[in-house]
Backbone bond lengths (Angstrom), bond angles and torsions (degrees), N, CA, C in turn:
res aa  C-N    CA-C-N  psi(-1)  N-CA   C-N-CA  omega(-1)  CA-C   N-CA-C  phi
1 X - - - 1.404 - - 1.519 109.87 -
2 X 1.338 117.92 130.71 1.458 120.88 -177.37 1.547 107.53 -82.64
3 X 1.352 116.57 160.65 1.419 120.92 -179.79 1.520 111.64 -73.83
4 X 1.328 120.71 -15.32 1.414 119.93 178.64 1.557 113.25 -84.48
5 X 1.360 116.77 -12.22 1.450 118.92 179.58 1.499 110.74 -81.21
6 X 1.324 118.57 135.28 1.507 120.52 -177.89 1.533 109.94 -71.10
7 X 1.299 117.27 157.71 1.431 122.11 178.28 1.514 110.67 -62.23
8 X 1.361 117.26 155.65 1.459 122.11 -176.95 1.502 112.89 -54.85
9 X 1.350 119.78 -38.87 1.454 120.69 -177.87 1.529 112.09 -61.85
10 X 1.324 117.27 -36.80 1.432 118.85 -176.87 1.543 110.89 -84.69
11 X 1.325 118.07 -21.82 1.452 120.34 175.52 1.557 110.54 -65.21
12 X 1.291 115.67 -42.00 1.517 119.43 -178.61 1.510 110.14 -75.38
13 X 1.262 120.53 -14.63 1.452 121.09 -179.40 1.487 111.13 108.56
14 X 1.301 116.81 160.79 1.454 120.71 -173.25 1.543 112.60 -70.54
15 X 1.355 116.29 -21.25 1.521 119.64 -175.93 1.463 111.41 -108.25
16 X 1.325 120.75 18.13 1.483 121.34 -175.33 1.523 113.15 -63.07
17 X 1.267 117.22 -40.51 1.467 122.05 179.63 1.509 110.64 -69.87
18 X 1.326 117.02 -34.49 1.440 122.34 -179.10 1.537 110.72 -73.01
19 X 1.309 117.37 -29.30 1.440 120.53 -179.69 1.558 112.82 -66.04
20 X 1.300 117.18 -29.93 1.414 120.01 -179.82 1.538 111.01 -66.87
21 X 1.278 117.89 -28.95 1.487 122.41 -179.48 1.519 110.55 -99.01
22 X 1.315 119.90 1.19 1.406 122.88 -177.25 1.520 109.63 -74.92
23 X 1.330 122.29 125.03 1.448 123.96 -177.46 1.538 112.87 -63.17
24 X 1.351 117.95 -30.98 1.457 122.34 178.71 1.536 108.86 -66.17
25 X 1.341 119.44 -41.27 1.430 123.14 179.04 1.536 110.66 -64.12
26 X 1.309 115.15 -42.84 1.450 118.44 178.89 1.499 110.46 -65.17
27 X 1.339 116.72 -40.64 1.491 118.66 -179.32 1.511 111.58 -64.20
28 X 1.376 116.09 -37.79 1.461 117.46 -178.41 1.552 109.09 -72.39
29 X 1.318 119.47 -33.33 1.445 122.92 175.47 1.550 108.16 -64.86
30 X 1.306 116.64 -45.33 1.436 121.63 179.83 1.517 111.42 -64.79
31 X 1.338 118.26 -38.63 1.470 123.54 179.15 1.588 106.83 -63.95
32 X 1.322 116.65 -44.38 1.474 120.56 -177.91 1.558 108.56 -63.23
33 X 1.346 117.14 -42.38 1.405 119.50 177.80 1.528 113.17 -64.41
34 X 1.315 116.58 -43.41 1.480 118.87 176.61 1.507 112.62 -61.69
35 X 1.361 116.29 -40.39 1.464 119.54 178.76 1.487 111.55 -61.89
36 X 1.358 115.07 -41.35 1.520 117.46 178.18 1.523 109.77 -64.42
37 X 1.312 119.50 -41.21 1.504 121.67 179.45 1.540 109.67 -64.64
38 X 1.310 119.15 -39.53 1.453 120.97 -179.23 1.528 109.11 -67.31
39 X 1.322 117.66 -40.15 1.445 120.70 178.61 1.544 111.28 -63.97
40 X 1.329 113.92 -39.12 1.463 118.22 179.91 1.531 110.59 -71.32
41 X 1.326 117.05 -30.91 1.501 120.23 -179.22 1.491 110.87 -91.06
42 X 1.298 120.08 -2.38 1.471 123.33 -178.30 1.518 114.09 -51.85
43 X 1.387 118.69 -50.24 1.464 116.07 -177.57 1.523 114.13 -61.34
44 X 1.339 115.39 -25.55 1.504 116.22 179.57 1.539 108.58 -76.78
45 X 1.302 118.43 -40.68 1.467 120.37 -177.16 1.523 113.52 -76.02
46 X 1.289 119.52 -15.21 1.465 121.19 -175.42 1.506 113.29 -88.02
47 X 1.347 116.28 1.59 1.453 119.49 179.03 1.549 110.80 98.44
48 X 1.261 119.09 3.99 1.480 123.28 178.52 1.530 107.52 -71.64
49 X 1.335 113.08 126.94 1.508 120.97 176.04 1.477 107.87 -136.24
50 X 1.288 117.75 146.35 1.436 120.29 171.81 1.514 108.71 -65.89
51 X 1.346 115.42 147.43 1.475 118.50 177.78 1.533 108.20 -67.89
52 X 1.318 113.15 129.64 1.444 119.06 178.33 1.547 107.01 -104.74
53 X 1.351 113.27 -159.04 1.452 117.94 178.90 1.509 107.96 -71.74
54 X 1.336 114.43 136.51 1.474 121.52 178.46 1.517 109.05 -101.45
55 X 1.293 117.83 132.85 1.449 119.87 177.22 1.551 109.25 -129.44
56 X 1.331 114.63 140.90 1.438 121.15 177.91 1.523 108.11 -123.77
57 X 1.310 117.57 152.51 1.444 120.04 -177.68 1.579 113.44 -80.89
58 X 1.297 115.61 5.06 1.473 121.05 179.38 1.529 108.12 -126.21
59 X 1.281 114.92 148.19 1.471 121.75 -179.68 1.501 112.53 -85.83
60 X 1.331 118.01 -33.15 1.454 122.68 -179.58 1.532 110.07 -135.43
61 X 1.307 115.51 147.81 1.461 122.00 -174.62 1.556 109.74 -139.12
62 X 1.322 115.30 136.42 1.424 120.71 170.16 1.517 108.79 -107.47
63 X 1.352 118.29 128.45 1.433 123.58 -179.48 1.519 108.61 -97.85
64 X 1.333 115.39 110.82 1.491 121.51 177.63 1.500 106.06 -101.78
65 X 1.347 117.26 97.36 1.455 119.53 -176.74 1.529 106.24 -137.05
66 X 1.335 119.57 157.34 1.434 121.85 176.98 1.546 107.33 -55.85
67 X 1.305 116.66 134.71 1.435 121.44 -177.32 1.503 115.02 -68.42
68 X 1.306 117.63 -32.31 1.449 119.99 -173.04 1.517 116.14 -72.66
69 X 1.366 117.87 -42.68 1.491 117.25 179.53 1.509 114.93 -61.54
70 X 1.308 116.63 135.36 1.464 118.86 175.20 1.549 114.71 -63.96
71 X 1.334 116.84 -14.04 1.450 119.37 -179.95 1.514 110.52 -62.05
72 X 1.338 118.20 -38.11 1.474 121.56 179.77 1.543 111.34 -63.20
73 X 1.316 115.83 -42.00 1.486 117.72 179.37 1.512 110.15 -66.32
74 X 1.339 117.39 -42.32 1.472 120.14 -178.37 1.544 109.48 -66.74
75 X 1.336 116.06 -38.21 1.456 119.99 177.45 1.499 113.65 -61.55
76 X 1.322 114.71 -46.01 1.490 119.53 179.32 1.568 109.80 -64.03
77 X 1.335 116.00 -40.36 1.461 117.68 176.36 1.528 112.68 -60.98
78 X 1.338 114.66 -45.85 1.469 118.06 179.84 1.502 113.98 -61.60
79 X 1.325 117.08 -38.27 1.439 121.64 179.21 1.537 109.75 -71.14
80 X 1.292 116.47 -42.51 1.492 119.17 178.46 1.526 111.00 -65.46
81 X 1.300 118.70 -39.57 1.454 121.26 179.45 1.530 114.40 -67.69
82 X 1.365 115.35 -24.66 1.444 116.79 178.99 1.512 113.44 -66.62
83 X 1.364 112.33 -29.71 1.474 118.17 178.48 1.564 113.04 72.52
84 X 1.367 117.02 6.96 1.438 119.14 -176.82 1.522 111.30 -91.64
85 X 1.326 118.15 -15.12 1.429 119.35 -178.82 1.555 106.04 -149.27
86 X 1.334 114.71 158.09 1.443 121.93 -179.64 1.519 107.28 -99.08
87 X 1.339 117.15 128.58 1.482 122.05 175.67 1.522 104.26 -90.30
88 X 1.337 112.21 125.57 1.475 119.14 -177.71 1.539 110.99 -107.86
89 X 1.361 116.64 163.97 1.448 120.09 -173.82 1.535 114.68 -87.60
90 X 1.335 115.00 -15.99 1.474 117.01 -179.99 1.516 111.64 -139.15
91 X 1.348 115.64 157.03 1.465 119.71 -177.59 1.525 110.69 -68.55
92 X 1.317 117.29 -28.42 1.478 118.38 -179.33 1.500 113.36 -67.78
93 X 1.314 118.67 -25.64 1.447 122.07 178.52 1.520 113.90 -84.58
94 X 1.299 117.93 -12.13 1.468 123.58 -168.95 1.529 113.90 -90.86
95 X 1.272 119.64 142.36 1.471 122.72 171.39 1.525 109.07 -74.77
96 X 1.348 117.08 -35.05 1.467 122.92 179.48 1.534 108.06 -136.37
97 X 1.342 112.67 151.76 1.466 120.05 -179.99 1.542 109.89 -121.41
98 X 1.311 115.52 124.86 1.503 119.97 178.30 1.531 104.34 -97.19
99 X 1.334 117.11 115.25 1.426 123.41 175.17 1.569 107.36 -100.94
100 X 1.302 116.12 114.83 1.445 119.57 173.71 1.537 102.45 -96.95
101 X 1.340 115.60 100.81 1.471 120.33 -170.09 1.550 113.01 -82.58
102 X 1.304 118.18 -24.47 1.424 120.79 -175.30 1.496 112.48 -155.74
103 X 1.338 117.85 133.75 1.448 123.96 171.60 1.526 105.91 -133.70
104 X 1.333 115.11 112.76 1.467 120.21 -174.70 1.510 107.44 -122.56
105 X 1.352 116.00 124.61 1.452 120.46 172.23 1.572 105.88 -106.34
106 X 1.325 111.90 136.11 1.478 117.90 -177.45 1.509 109.04 -136.22
107 X 1.282 115.80 147.34 1.502 123.18 179.49 1.504 107.04 -131.24
108 X 1.287 117.88 125.52 1.462 123.05 179.65 1.505 111.50 -135.78
109 X 1.340 115.43 162.23 1.438 120.01 178.38 1.534 110.05 -81.35
110 X 1.289 117.84 128.57 1.409 123.72 -178.21 1.520 111.50 -93.72
111 X 1.354 117.42 -43.75 1.444 119.88 177.30 1.522 110.34 -151.02
112 X 1.322 113.70 157.40 1.520 120.23 178.88 1.500 109.23 -120.63
113 X 1.303 117.00 156.91 1.442 122.50 175.82 1.523 108.04 -80.48
114 X 1.338 117.04 171.29 1.456 119.93 177.39 1.546 113.22 -59.66
115 X 1.339 114.85 -26.25 1.462 122.36 178.57 1.569 113.31 -82.52
116 X 1.299 117.19 -0.87 1.449 121.11 179.70 1.506 113.16 85.73
117 X 1.320 120.31 12.60 1.411 123.11 177.33 1.537 111.39 -93.17
118 X 1.333 116.62 151.67 1.458 119.94 -177.17 1.530 108.86 -68.85
119 X 1.336 115.73 132.24 1.455 120.57 177.06 1.537 110.79 -109.12
120 X 1.317 116.22 -35.34 1.473 120.97 179.42 1.507 110.94 -140.53
121 X 1.328 114.42 146.70 1.460 121.17 173.25 1.564 107.72 -114.88
122 X 1.349 111.56 156.31 1.488 119.05 177.00 1.556 105.70 -121.84
123 X 1.311 116.58 120.97 1.435 123.80 176.33 1.560 108.13 -98.17
124 X 1.320 116.79 135.10 1.465 121.73 -178.72 1.545 109.50 -133.87
125 X 1.307 115.82 131.54 1.451 121.78 174.23 1.525 105.47 -119.12
126 X 1.378 115.17 123.36 1.450 120.12 177.28 1.542 107.27 -115.22
127 X 1.315 115.78 128.12 1.454 121.46 179.84 1.556 109.10 -124.07
128 X 1.321 114.78 129.99 1.493 121.49 175.60 1.508 107.63 -117.66
129 X 1.355 115.26 139.99 1.458 120.29 -179.01 1.501 110.35 -159.09
130 X 1.346 117.55 164.31 1.435 122.51 171.19 1.525 107.22 -152.31
131 X 1.323 114.47 166.41 1.469 121.56 179.01 1.513 107.02 -127.67
132 X 1.312 115.91 131.39 1.465 122.06 -179.39 1.520 109.11 -148.35
133 X 1.276 118.41 169.61 1.487 121.34 175.46 1.494 107.48 -101.40
134 X 1.363 115.77 179.97 1.458 122.73 -175.19 1.545 111.95 -61.93
135 X 1.343 116.98 -26.79 1.452 121.75 177.98 1.521 112.28 -81.82
136 X 1.314 118.58 -4.04 1.453 121.64 178.90 1.551 115.51 90.83
137 X 1.339 116.04 3.37 1.476 118.18 -179.60 1.546 107.99 -78.90
138 X 1.309 114.34 139.19 1.482 120.90 -176.77 1.529 112.74 -76.33
139 X 1.307 115.63 129.23 1.469 124.22 169.97 1.561 106.53 -93.75
140 X 1.320 114.90 -36.08 1.463 124.11 179.51 1.514 107.08 -143.69
141 X 1.301 121.17 117.89 1.442 120.33 -177.48 1.534 111.77 -65.67
142 X 1.338 114.47 164.82 1.453 119.88 178.90 1.510 112.00 -49.91
143 X 1.315 118.06 128.58 1.461 124.47 -179.28 1.509 110.79 -130.82
144 X 1.302 116.02 151.60 1.432 121.01 174.97 1.535 109.68 -140.90
145 X 1.282 117.10 140.97 1.449 120.01 174.46 1.531 108.06 -140.73
146 X 1.368 112.00 160.40 1.472 119.49 -178.23 1.511 107.31 -128.02
147 X 1.315 114.27 140.86 1.449 122.14 174.26 1.527 109.06 -119.63
148 X 1.317 117.97 129.67 1.463 121.92 -174.99 1.529 110.99 -120.78
149 X 1.263 118.94 140.85 1.449 124.10 172.52 1.558 106.42 -141.33
150 X 1.318 116.49 141.58 1.462 120.75 176.16 1.565 110.44 -119.11
151 X 1.268 115.04 156.76 1.465 117.53 177.15 1.524 108.09 -153.03
152 X 1.363 114.41 152.65 1.445 118.48 179.06 1.495 110.72 -84.23
153 X 1.358 115.40 153.87 1.458 119.18 -177.20 1.516 107.59 -128.07
154 X 1.346 112.72 140.01 1.474 120.22 177.83 1.525 105.40 -136.95
155 X 1.316 115.15 127.32 1.480 117.84 -176.48 1.506 114.61 -64.07
156 X 1.334 115.51 -23.99 1.463 119.33 179.02 1.544 113.46 -77.02
157 X 1.349 115.26 -11.76 1.494 121.11 -176.76 1.511 109.41 -123.95
158 X 1.369 118.60 43.20 1.410 123.77 -175.80 1.569 112.13 -55.51
159 X 1.364 116.93 -51.02 1.452 120.16 -178.23 1.509 113.88 -61.80
160 X 1.300 116.41 -40.45 1.506 122.37 179.53 1.546 107.08 -65.87
161 X 1.260 118.59 -41.95 1.477 122.25 -178.16 1.477 111.02 -68.57
162 X 1.337 118.56 -39.90 1.474 122.56 175.78 1.544 109.93 -60.62
163 X 1.308 115.97 -43.54 1.482 120.78 178.49 1.529 109.37 -64.79
164 X 1.362 118.05 -40.71 1.437 120.83 177.46 1.513 110.93 -62.17
165 X 1.354 116.36 -40.76 1.489 122.02 179.73 1.547 108.67 -61.43
166 X 1.292 118.12 -44.96 1.467 120.35 179.79 1.489 112.33 -62.68
167 X 1.331 117.59 -40.46 1.503 121.64 175.89 1.505 110.77 -61.30
168 X 1.329 117.47 -44.69 1.452 122.60 179.44 1.536 110.20 -61.25
169 X 1.351 116.66 -45.41 1.420 118.96 177.27 1.533 115.62 -61.01
170 X 1.330 115.70 -36.61 1.439 121.57 175.33 1.525 110.35 -65.83
171 X 1.331 115.93 -45.29 1.441 121.45 177.21 1.542 113.48 -61.47
172 X 1.329 116.73 -36.01 1.430 122.58 176.83 1.541 110.58 -67.37
173 X 1.339 115.60 -40.61 1.455 119.70 179.01 1.532 110.61 -63.09
174 X 1.320 116.87 -43.25 1.447 121.25 179.71 1.547 109.39 -63.84
175 X 1.335 115.82 -42.33 1.482 120.21 175.59 1.496 111.97 -60.32
176 X 1.337 117.62 -42.14 1.485 120.59 177.00 1.516 112.14 -62.37
177 X 1.308 117.93 -40.73 1.447 122.06 179.51 1.549 107.57 -62.94
178 X 1.282 118.61 -47.11 1.436 121.43 -178.03 1.503 112.40 -64.08
179 X 1.329 115.64 -35.13 1.484 119.43 177.90 1.560 109.87 -66.61
180 X 1.313 117.47 -44.65 1.448 121.12 177.16 1.530 111.94 -59.08
181 X 1.370 114.42 -46.23 1.484 120.04 -179.61 1.525 110.58 -59.20
182 X 1.337 114.97 -43.84 1.499 118.14 -179.78 1.575 110.42 -66.75
183 X 1.309 116.07 -39.52 1.517 119.62 -179.52 1.543 111.99 -68.47
184 X 1.341 115.26 -31.68 1.456 118.71 177.63 1.516 112.31 -62.02
185 X 1.309 115.94 -28.41 1.486 121.09 178.20 1.500 111.38 -66.17
186 X 1.314 118.78 -24.45 1.477 124.14 -179.26 1.510 111.52 -88.88
187 X 1.312 120.57 -3.53 1.461 121.27 178.62 1.527 109.91 -62.92
188 X 1.347 114.84 146.94 1.438 122.38 -179.05 1.493 109.66 -125.21
189 X 1.350 116.52 136.91 1.422 122.02 177.98 1.533 110.03 -65.22
190 X 1.345 116.56 128.78 1.468 117.60 -177.44 1.506 110.82 -66.35
191 X 1.293 112.84 148.74 1.483 119.53 177.18 1.514 108.21 -80.38
192 X 1.321 115.05 127.87 1.482 119.79 -177.22 1.489 114.75 -88.56
């Protein structure tokens, strides 16, 4: 230590020792600690749970969905990977039939700038489906759900925004598949 450097007590300031006993300093330290714990515990409090065993009330399922949308492929993969039911190739072989009657993707303007240019878009995916058996008895009545995502738009970043839109659509598709998988667990065998 050189002779021109001030002693440690004066480097920290005249009230450094007093700050350690200051209730406001302790409260701010405690608040920072609590904020850190809340952030760390956030995934638990938000409803996040690890996937457990999946059970369905049917042993085999036929997925009747439009062939073109990739949602049908992802849905079949998710059901096959769960191992809880067998996906069959025809409705005649299935104990239950999942009819995905409608998959609609929509894009609308959410907000405009003062100059009348688009600032935000809203993407919406609507999926309608039901579950029944070969005799037409409902295992799960007709259901529909919507998934929405919004994003900002800037004309100078068109390529980046198009890529962002594609990522959001893929995320919405995965979310739709997970919602269908969860709802299938609530299906009930019809009373004969």
